N, CA, C and O atoms as a GROMACS GRO file, in nm:
protein
  476
    1MET      N    1   8.492  16.249  10.980
    1MET     CA    2   8.388  16.230  10.949
    1MET      C    3   8.276  16.342  10.928
    1MET      O    4   8.265  16.397  11.037
    2SER      N    5   8.196  16.396  10.844
    2SER     CA    6   8.151  16.522  10.826
    2SER      C    7   8.004  16.507  10.944
    2SER      O    8   7.978  16.391  10.978
    3LYS      N    9   7.925  16.606  10.993
    3LYS     CA   10   7.869  16.641  11.067
    3LYS      C   11   7.704  16.563  10.982
    3LYS      O   12   7.607  16.511  11.036
    4ARG      N   13   7.726  16.580  10.871
    4ARG     CA   14   7.590  16.501  10.796
    4ARG      C   15   7.616  16.369  10.785
    4ARG      O   16   7.519  16.294  10.778
    5GLU      N   17   7.730  16.322  10.783
    5GLU     CA   18   7.763  16.166  10.773
    5GLU      C   19   7.760  16.115  10.886
    5GLU      O   20   7.753  15.992  10.882
    6ILE      N   21   7.763  16.180  11.028
    6ILE     CA   22   7.714  16.109  11.137
    6ILE      C   23   7.617  16.090  11.164
    6ILE      O   24   7.584  15.993  11.232
    7GLU      N   25   7.521  16.193  11.110
    7GLU     CA   26   7.348  16.263  11.121
    7GLU      C   27   7.294  16.113  11.058
    7GLU      O   28   7.223  16.035  11.123
    8ASP      N   29   7.341  16.090  10.927
    8ASP     CA   30   7.301  15.981  10.840
    8ASP      C   31   7.309  15.825  10.928
    8ASP      O   32   7.215  15.747  10.917
    9LYS      N   33   7.415  15.794  11.002
    9LYS     CA   34   7.439  15.701  11.075
    9LYS      C   35   7.337  15.661  11.194
    9LYS      O   36   7.343  15.550  11.248
   10PHE      N   37   7.261  15.742  11.224
   10PHE     CA   38   7.197  15.713  11.332
   10PHE      C   39   7.050  15.622  11.314
   10PHE      O   40   6.960  15.648  11.234
   11GLU      N   41   7.051  15.538  11.388
   11GLU     CA   42   6.949  15.371  11.365
   11GLU      C   43   6.835  15.454  11.466
   11GLU      O   44   6.867  15.526  11.561
   12ARG      N   45   6.727  15.433  11.430
   12ARG     CA   46   6.604  15.400  11.518
   12ARG      C   47   6.609  15.288  11.601
   12ARG      O   48   6.626  15.180  11.547
   13LEU      N   49   6.594  15.294  11.749
   13LEU     CA   50   6.621  15.179  11.847
   13LEU      C   51   6.461  15.147  11.849
   13LEU      O   52   6.362  15.215  11.822
   14ASP      N   53   6.481  15.012  11.894
   14ASP     CA   54   6.344  14.920  11.921
   14ASP      C   55   6.290  14.958  12.046
   14ASP      O   56   6.366  15.027  12.115
   15ARG      N   57   6.170  14.929  12.098
   15ARG     CA   58   6.117  14.956  12.219
   15ARG      C   59   6.187  14.860  12.358
   15ARG      O   60   6.192  14.889  12.478
   16GLU      N   61   6.235  14.739  12.287
   16GLU     CA   62   6.290  14.667  12.395
   16GLU      C   63   6.450  14.671  12.391
   16GLU      O   64   6.506  14.586  12.461
   17ASP      N   65   6.535  14.760  12.316
   17ASP     CA   66   6.634  14.805  12.318
   17ASP      C   67   6.705  14.838  12.459
   17ASP      O   68   6.635  14.924  12.514
   18VAL      N   69   6.786  14.814  12.518
   18VAL     CA   70   6.883  14.887  12.634
   18VAL      C   71   6.968  14.993  12.596
   18VAL      O   72   7.046  15.007  12.502
   19VAL      N   73   6.936  15.064  12.692
   19VAL     CA   74   7.008  15.192  12.685
   19VAL      C   75   7.091  15.217  12.824
   19VAL      O   76   7.028  15.193  12.927
   20SER      N   77   7.228  15.262  12.839
   20SER     CA   78   7.326  15.305  12.944
   20SER      C   79   7.385  15.421  12.883
   20SER      O   80   7.424  15.435  12.767
   21VAL      N   81   7.383  15.511  12.988
   21VAL     CA   82   7.423  15.640  12.996
   21VAL      C   83   7.500  15.706  13.122
   21VAL      O   84   7.478  15.691  13.242
   22PHE      N   85   7.570  15.761  13.074
   22PHE     CA   86   7.691  15.833  13.202
   22PHE      C   87   7.613  15.886  13.283
   22PHE      O   88   7.503  15.928  13.249
   23SER      N   89   7.658  15.892  13.399
   23SER     CA   90   7.554  15.936  13.539
   23SER      C   91   7.505  16.050  13.551
   23SER      O   92   7.406  16.070  13.622
   24GLY      N   93   7.567  16.146  13.483
   24GLY     CA   94   7.568  16.273  13.484
   24GLY      C   95   7.486  16.364  13.349
   24GLY      O   96   7.469  16.485  13.333
   25GLN      N   97   7.446  16.237  13.258
   25GLN     CA   98   7.292  16.247  13.182
   25GLN      C   99   7.209  16.189  13.213
   25GLN      O  100   7.141  16.151  13.118
   26ILE      N  101   7.169  16.153  13.324
   26ILE     CA  102   7.069  16.067  13.354
   26ILE      C  103   6.947  16.158  13.352
   26ILE      O  104   6.949  16.265  13.412
   27LEU      N  105   6.832  16.114  13.281
   27LEU     CA  106   6.675  16.155  13.292
   27LEU      C  107   6.589  16.068  13.359
   27LEU      O  108   6.486  16.120  13.403
   28LEU      N  109   6.603  15.953  13.378
   28LEU     CA  110   6.534  15.869  13.479
   28LEU      C  111   6.584  15.847  13.572
   28LEU      O  112   6.676  15.922  13.607
   29ASN      N  113   6.545  15.729  13.657
   29ASN     CA  114   6.594  15.695  13.798
   29ASN      C  115   6.713  15.627  13.769
   29ASN      O  116   6.812  15.636  13.842
   30ASN      N  117   6.710  15.556  13.658
   30ASN     CA  118   6.846  15.438  13.626
   30ASN      C  119   6.931  15.476  13.510
   30ASN      O  120   6.890  15.526  13.405
   31ARG      N  121   7.034  15.452  13.535
   31ARG     CA  122   7.122  15.466  13.412
   31ARG      C  123   7.094  15.384  13.306
   31ARG      O  124   7.097  15.436  13.195
   32THR      N  125   7.064  15.262  13.315
   32THR     CA  126   7.010  15.155  13.232
   32THR      C  127   6.885  15.143  13.207
   32THR      O  128   6.816  15.137  13.309
   33PHE      N  129   6.815  15.136  13.086
   33PHE     CA  130   6.672  15.155  13.068
   33PHE      C  131   6.633  15.102  12.943
   33PHE      O  132   6.719  15.113  12.857
   34THR      N  133   6.518  15.044  12.905
   34THR     CA  134   6.475  15.016  12.790
   34THR      C  135   6.414  15.134  12.714
   34THR      O  136   6.389  15.239  12.772
   35ILE      N  137   6.392  15.117  12.599
   35ILE     CA  138   6.316  15.265  12.520
   35ILE      C  139   6.174  15.254  12.574
   35ILE      O  140   6.116  15.357  12.608
   36SER      N  141   6.127  15.161  12.580
   36SER     CA  142   5.977  15.140  12.675
   36SER      C  143   5.952  15.217  12.773
   36SER      O  144   5.859  15.294  12.794
   37GLU      N  145   6.079  15.179  12.855
   37GLU     CA  146   6.065  15.266  13.009
   37GLU      C  147   6.103  15.400  13.003
   37GLU      O  148   6.079  15.474  13.099
   38PHE      N  149   6.172  15.450  12.879
   38PHE     CA  150   6.205  15.574  12.881
   38PHE      C  151   6.116  15.657  12.825
   38PHE      O  152   6.124  15.780  12.834
   39ILE      N  153   6.019  15.588  12.758
   39ILE     CA  154   5.874  15.680  12.676
   39ILE      C  155   5.796  15.647  12.840
   39ILE      O  156   5.786  15.745  12.913
   40ALA      N  157   5.762  15.561  12.875
   40ALA     CA  158   5.683  15.550  13.016
   40ALA      C  159   5.728  15.648  13.091
   40ALA      O  160   5.637  15.721  13.130
   41SER      N  161   5.831  15.678  13.126
   41SER     CA  162   5.914  15.785  13.231
   41SER      C  163   5.872  15.925  13.170
   41SER      O  164   5.833  16.010  13.251
   42MET      N  165   5.875  15.954  13.046
   42MET     CA  166   5.905  16.068  13.019
   42MET      C  167   5.770  16.137  12.961
   42MET      O  168   5.759  16.256  12.929
   43LEU      N  169   5.655  16.023  12.953
   43LEU     CA  170   5.540  16.073  12.926
   43LEU      C  171   5.455  16.166  13.058
   43LEU      O  172   5.393  16.270  13.038
   44PRO      N  173   5.471  16.103  13.186
   44PRO     CA  174   5.411  16.184  13.264
   44PRO      C  175   5.464  16.333  13.277
   44PRO      O  176   5.390  16.429  13.296
   45ILE      N  177   5.610  16.339  13.264
   45ILE     CA  178   5.672  16.452  13.254
   45ILE      C  179   5.621  16.558  13.196
   45ILE      O  180   5.597  16.670  13.240
   46ILE      N  181   5.600  16.486  13.043
   46ILE     CA  182   5.563  16.599  12.919
   46ILE      C  183   5.405  16.626  12.966
   46ILE      O  184   5.360  16.740  12.975
   47ARG      N  185   5.340  16.525  12.989
   47ARG     CA  186   5.174  16.552  13.061
   47ARG      C  187   5.143  16.654  13.162
   47ARG      O  188   5.044  16.728  13.170
   48GLU      N  189   5.240  16.645  13.235
   48GLU     CA  190   5.239  16.733  13.350
   48GLU      C  191   5.266  16.886  13.334
   48GLU      O  192   5.215  16.973  13.405
   49ARG      N  193   5.362  16.911  13.217
   49ARG     CA  194   5.391  17.049  13.160
   49ARG      C  195   5.302  17.083  13.062
   49ARG      O  196   5.302  17.202  13.032
   50THR      N  197   5.214  16.998  12.995
   50THR     CA  198   5.124  17.041  12.895
   50THR      C  199   4.985  17.036  12.942
   50THR      O  200   4.952  16.936  13.006
   51GLN      N  201   4.909  17.118  12.923
   51GLN     CA  202   4.799  17.143  12.963
   51GLN      C  203   4.686  17.074  12.885
   51GLN      O  204   4.719  17.044  12.770
   52ASN      N  205   4.588  17.048  12.914
   52ASN     CA  206   4.470  16.951  12.823
   52ASN      C  207   4.530  16.845  12.752
   52ASN      O  208   4.520  16.836  12.630
   53TRP      N  209   4.615  16.735  12.846
   53TRP     CA  210   4.699  16.624  12.770
   53TRP      C  211   4.564  16.559  12.699
   53TRP      O  212   4.456  16.571  12.757
   54THR      N  213   4.573  16.489  12.570
   54THR     CA  214   4.443  16.402  12.523
   54THR      C  215   4.533  16.268  12.505
   54THR      O  216   4.654  16.258  12.526
   55VAL      N  217   4.444  16.169  12.461
   55VAL     CA  218   4.497  16.021  12.432
   55VAL      C  219   4.560  16.034  12.291
   55VAL      O  220   4.634  15.942  12.253
   56GLU      N  221   4.534  16.157  12.200
   56GLU     CA  222   4.574  16.174  12.077
   56GLU      C  223   4.711  16.209  12.098
   56GLU      O  224   4.794  16.166  12.018
   57LYS      N  225   4.751  16.292  12.207
   57LYS     CA  226   4.892  16.343  12.207
   57LYS      C  227   5.010  16.223  12.218
   57LYS      O  228   5.130  16.234  12.189
   58ASP      N  229   4.929  16.090  12.275
   58ASP     CA  230   5.001  16.003  12.303
   58ASP      C  231   5.092  15.961  12.218
   58ASP      O  232   5.211  15.930  12.231
   59TYR      N  233   4.982  15.965  12.079
   59TYR     CA  234   5.049  15.909  11.955
   59TYR      C  235   5.151  15.973  11.923
   59TYR      O  236   5.213  15.898  11.848
   60TRP      N  237   5.213  16.080  11.936
   60TRP     CA  238   5.334  16.143  11.939
   60TRP      C  239   5.455  16.023  11.957
   60TRP      O  240   5.523  16.004  11.856
   61PHE      N  241   5.484  15.946  12.067
   61PHE     CA  242   5.529  15.856  12.096
   61PHE      C  243   5.526  15.714  12.052
   61PHE      O  244   5.605  15.627  12.092
   62GLY      N  245   5.409  15.692  11.949
   62GLY     CA  246   5.358  15.541  11.930
   62GLY      C  247   5.324  15.549  11.756
   62GLY      O  248   5.405  15.513  11.671
   63LYS      N  249   5.231  15.586  11.736
   63LYS     CA  250   5.178  15.537  11.588
   63LYS      C  251   5.219  15.650  11.517
   63LYS      O  252   5.210  15.636  11.395
   64GLY      N  253   5.259  15.756  11.555
   64GLY     CA  254   5.247  15.911  11.516
   64GLY      C  255   5.125  15.980  11.499
   64GLY      O  256   5.017  15.928  11.525
   65ILE      N  257   5.138  16.109  11.452
   65ILE     CA  258   5.008  16.219  11.446
   65ILE      C  259   5.017  16.234  11.296
   65ILE      O  260   5.118  16.205  11.232
   66ASN      N  261   4.927  16.272  11.253
   66ASN     CA  262   4.886  16.291  11.114
   66ASN      C  263   4.935  16.446  11.104
   66ASN      O  264   4.902  16.513  11.201
   67CYS      N  265   5.016  16.523  10.992
   67CYS     CA  266   5.103  16.631  10.966
   67CYS      C  267   5.107  16.650  10.828
   67CYS      O  268   5.042  16.576  10.756
   68LYS      N  269   5.165  16.727  10.790
   68LYS     CA  270   5.225  16.760  10.634
   68LYS      C  271   5.348  16.827  10.671
   68LYS      O  272   5.364  16.908  10.762
   69ILE      N  273   5.444  16.778  10.580
   69ILE     CA  274   5.588  16.836  10.585
   69ILE      C  275   5.624  16.947  10.466
   69ILE      O  276   5.561  16.949  10.360
   70LEU      N  277   5.706  17.017  10.488
   70LEU     CA  278   5.762  17.101  10.353
   70LEU      C  279   5.898  17.094  10.367
   70LEU      O  280   5.946  17.147  10.468
   71GLN      N  281   5.975  17.037  10.285
   71GLN     CA  282   6.102  17.052  10.231
   71GLN      C  283   6.159  17.119  10.165
   71GLN      O  284   6.087  17.145  10.068
   72PRO      N  285   6.282  17.182  10.155
   72PRO     CA  286   6.300  17.246  10.048
   72PRO      C  287   6.329  17.184   9.916
   72PRO      O  288   6.381  17.075   9.892
   73GLY      N  289   6.266  17.311   9.805
   73GLY     CA  290   6.242  17.261   9.669
   73GLY      C  291   6.144  17.159   9.644
   73GLY      O  292   6.142  17.119   9.528
   74LYS      N  293   6.049  17.096   9.737
   74LYS     CA  294   5.950  17.013   9.739
   74LYS      C  295   5.820  17.084   9.769
   74LYS      O  296   5.807  17.197   9.816
   75ASN      N  297   5.705  16.979   9.727
   75ASN     CA  298   5.587  17.012   9.770
   75ASN      C  299   5.534  16.986   9.909
   75ASN      O  300   5.588  16.893   9.968
   76TRP      N  301   5.448  17.045   9.964
   76TRP     CA  302   5.383  16.975  10.096
   76TRP      C  303   5.345  16.815  10.071
   76TRP      O  304   5.313  16.761   9.965
   77GLN      N  305   5.359  16.766  10.184
   77GLN     CA  306   5.369  16.611  10.171
   77GLN      C  307   5.293  16.572  10.307
   77GLN      O  308   5.336  16.597  10.420
   78LYS      N  309   5.137  16.485  10.266
   78LYS     CA  310   5.092  16.460  10.392
   78LYS      C  311   5.169  16.303  10.447
   78LYS      O  312   5.230  16.216  10.384
   79GLY      N  313   5.136  16.316  10.572
   79GLY     CA  314   5.192  16.158  10.649
   79GLY      C  315   5.177  16.182  10.771
   79GLY      O  316   5.079  16.244  10.813
   80LYS      N  317   5.279  16.132  10.854
   80LYS     CA  318   5.304  16.094  10.994
   80LYS      C  319   5.432  16.142  11.074
   80LYS      O  320   5.540  16.156  11.016
   81VAL      N  321   5.418  16.164  11.191
   81VAL     CA  322   5.551  16.207  11.247
   81VAL      C  323   5.546  16.160  11.400
   81VAL      O  324   5.441  16.171  11.463
   82ARG      N  325   5.656  16.107  11.455
   82ARG     CA  326   5.625  16.068  11.572
   82ARG      C  327   5.786  16.076  11.630
   82ARG      O  328   5.883  16.080  11.555
   83ILE      N  329   5.794  16.080  11.786
   83ILE     CA  330   5.916  16.122  11.824
   83ILE      C  331   5.975  15.974  11.862
   83ILE      O  332   5.906  15.893  11.924
   84THR      N  333   6.097  15.948  11.824
   84THR     CA  334   6.199  15.810  11.884
   84THR      C  335   6.332  15.844  11.900
   84THR      O  336   6.379  15.936  11.832
   85LEU      N  337   6.382  15.798  11.960
   85LEU     CA  338   6.494  15.785  12.014
   85LEU      C  339   6.574  15.712  11.910
   85LEU      O  340   6.536  15.596  11.894
   86GLU      N  341   6.688  15.754  11.825
   86GLU     CA  342   6.800  15.708  11.760
   86GLU      C  343   6.943  15.686  11.829
   86GLU      O  344   6.940  15.730  11.944
   87PHE      N  345   7.052  15.639  11.798
   87PHE     CA  346   7.133  15.606  11.813
   87PHE      C  347   7.278  15.568  11.716
   87PHE      O  348   7.281  15.472  11.639
   88CYS      N  349   7.364  15.638  11.731
   88CYS     CA  350   7.498  15.640  11.636
   88CYS      C  351   7.584  15.599  11.687
   88CYS      O  352   7.631  15.662  11.781
   89PRO      N  353   7.650  15.457  11.641
   89PRO     CA  354   7.751  15.390  11.689
   89PRO      C  355   7.864  15.471  11.620
   89PRO      O  356   7.865  15.526  11.510
   90GLU      N  357   7.982  15.462  11.741
   90GLU     CA  358   8.113  15.510  11.720
   90GLU      C  359   8.183  15.481  11.631
   90GLU      O  360   8.242  15.556  11.552
   91THR      N  361   8.182  15.322  11.641
   91THR     CA  362   8.268  15.262  11.523
   91THR      C  363   8.172  15.148  11.452
   91THR      O  364   8.083  15.098  11.522
   92LEU      N  365   8.184  15.113  11.334
   92LEU     CA  366   8.110  14.995  11.258
   92LEU      C  367   8.116  14.912  11.320
   92LEU      O  368   8.227  14.896  11.371
   93GLU      N  369   8.011  14.808  11.356
   93GLU     CA  370   8.006  14.676  11.402
   93GLU      C  371   8.094  14.584  11.331
   93GLU      O  372   8.074  14.598  11.210
   94VAL      N  373   8.173  14.504  11.352
   94VAL     CA  374   8.235  14.385  11.292
   94VAL      C  375   8.167  14.267  11.335
   94VAL      O  376   8.143  14.239  11.452
   95GLU      N  377   8.130  14.179  11.206
   95GLU     CA  378   8.088  14.072  11.218
   95GLU      C  379   8.186  13.986  11.235
   95GLU      O  380   8.300  14.003  11.194
   96GLU      N  381   8.134  13.864  11.312
   96GLU     CA  382   8.237  13.770  11.356
   96GLU      C  383   8.233  13.670  11.239
   96GLU      O  384   8.127  13.640  11.186
   97THR      N  385   8.340  13.625  11.204
   97THR     CA  386   8.289  13.524  11.099
   97THR      C  387   8.322  13.349  11.106
   97THR      O  388   8.443  13.327  11.099
   98PRO      N  389   8.264  13.263  11.115
   98PRO     CA  390   8.279  13.121  11.157
   98PRO      C  391   8.444  13.071  11.110
   98PRO      O  392   8.528  13.084  11.021
   99ALA      N  393   8.417  13.007  11.237
   99ALA     CA  394   8.557  12.920  11.208
   99ALA      C  395   8.598  12.857  11.068
   99ALA      O  396   8.503  12.825  10.997
  100THR      N  397   8.700  12.838  11.028
  100THR     CA  398   8.698  12.756  10.894
  100THR      C  399   8.833  12.644  10.902
  100THR      O  400   8.939  12.680  10.952
  101GLU      N  401   8.821  12.551  10.866
  101GLU     CA  402   8.950  12.457  10.854
  101GLU      C  403   9.109  12.538  10.817
  101GLU      O  404   9.123  12.634  10.741
  102PRO      N  405   9.175  12.496  10.863
  102PRO     CA  406   9.316  12.525  10.815
  102PRO      C  407   9.346  12.555  10.669
  102PRO      O  408   9.284  12.486  10.588
  103ALA      N  409   9.427  12.641  10.622
  103ALA     CA  410   9.437  12.632  10.503
  103ALA      C  411   9.573  12.511  10.445
  103ALA      O  412   9.630  12.456  10.538
  104ALA      N  413   9.611  12.482  10.335
  104ALA     CA  414   9.718  12.418  10.326
  104ALA      C  415   9.832  12.477  10.362
  104ALA      O  416   9.876  12.584  10.318
  105GLY      N  417   9.901  12.376  10.478
  105GLY     CA  418  10.038  12.426  10.494
  105GLY      C  419  10.024  12.503  10.640
  105GLY      O  420  10.127  12.555  10.683
  106GLU      N  421   9.903  12.512  10.719
  106GLU     CA  422   9.874  12.566  10.811
  106GLU      C  423   9.868  12.437  10.915
  106GLU      O  424   9.824  12.327  10.881
  107GLU      N  425   9.919  12.466  11.048
  107GLU     CA  426   9.867  12.347  11.135
  107GLU      C  427   9.753  12.382  11.181
  107GLU      O  428   9.709  12.496  11.167
  108SER      N  429   9.675  12.265  11.257
  108SER     CA  430   9.545  12.279  11.301
  108SER      C  431   9.590  12.274  11.481
  108SER      O  432   9.692  12.223  11.529
  109SER      N  433   9.490  12.334  11.544
  109SER     CA  434   9.539  12.340  11.725
  109SER      C  435   9.455  12.243  11.763
  109SER      O  436   9.342  12.222  11.718
  110PRO      N  437   9.516  12.181  11.849
  110PRO     CA  438   9.456  12.067  11.919
  110PRO      C  439   9.328  12.118  11.967
  110PRO      O  440   9.239  12.034  11.965
  111LEU      N  441   9.289  12.257  12.018
  111LEU     CA  442   9.148  12.304  12.063
  111LEU      C  443   9.036  12.299  11.944
  111LEU      O  444   8.914  12.295  11.954
  112ASP      N  445   9.110  12.301  11.840
  112ASP     CA  446   8.984  12.354  11.719
  112ASP      C  447   8.874  12.239  11.725
  112ASP      O  448   8.762  12.279  11.692
  113GLU      N  449   8.883  12.098  11.763
  113GLU     CA  450   8.769  12.003  11.768
  113GLU      C  451   8.700  12.053  11.871
  113GLU      O  452   8.579  12.030  11.863
  114ILE      N  453   8.749  12.135  12.001
  114ILE     CA  454   8.674  12.140  12.112
  114ILE      C  455   8.589  12.269  12.078
  114ILE      O  456   8.473  12.273  12.118
  115ARG      N  457   8.635  12.362  12.012
  115ARG     CA  458   8.599  12.467  11.968
  115ARG      C  459   8.489  12.459  11.861
  115ARG      O  460   8.407  12.551  11.864
  116GLN      N  461   8.473  12.367  11.769
  116GLN     CA  462   8.394  12.313  11.720
  116GLN      C  463   8.242  12.241  11.788
  116GLN      O  464   8.132  12.262  11.737
  117MET      N  465   8.259  12.173  11.885
  117MET     CA  466   8.172  12.127  11.943
  117MET      C  467   8.062  12.202  11.997
  117MET      O  468   8.086  12.300  12.067
  118LYS      N  469   7.927  12.163  11.968
  118LYS     CA  470   7.798  12.217  12.016
  118LYS      C  471   7.772  12.182  12.157
  118LYS      O  472   7.735  12.068  12.186
  119ILE      N  473   7.792  12.294  12.270
  119ILE     CA  474   7.740  12.259  12.389
  119ILE      C  475   7.603  12.274  12.397
  119ILE      O  476   7.544  12.245  12.501
   0.00000   0.00000   0.00000
């Protein structure tokens, strides 16, 4: 898989998604945290290192800030930009398929009825 293909697989994480990192990579006090906890922990660090912090600067992590972007071969475009965390899975997620009736000629398991029960 090329670098570009990997970059295209990143998905934006929601505020309540939980992340677990290896101990050598911990930025917060815990290995496991929600995106909301990450943002709440990072904002004081950024504020501390940035003079004249304003409420508007908090928008970098929320609704976004007004800006213009210039992409190669295009004109300036107005919009918003914000900082988010993204995730790229190592492998594609495999969807579970519901159990089906055995095909003709296949034996059914005595456990099939129990598996079908809703508990």
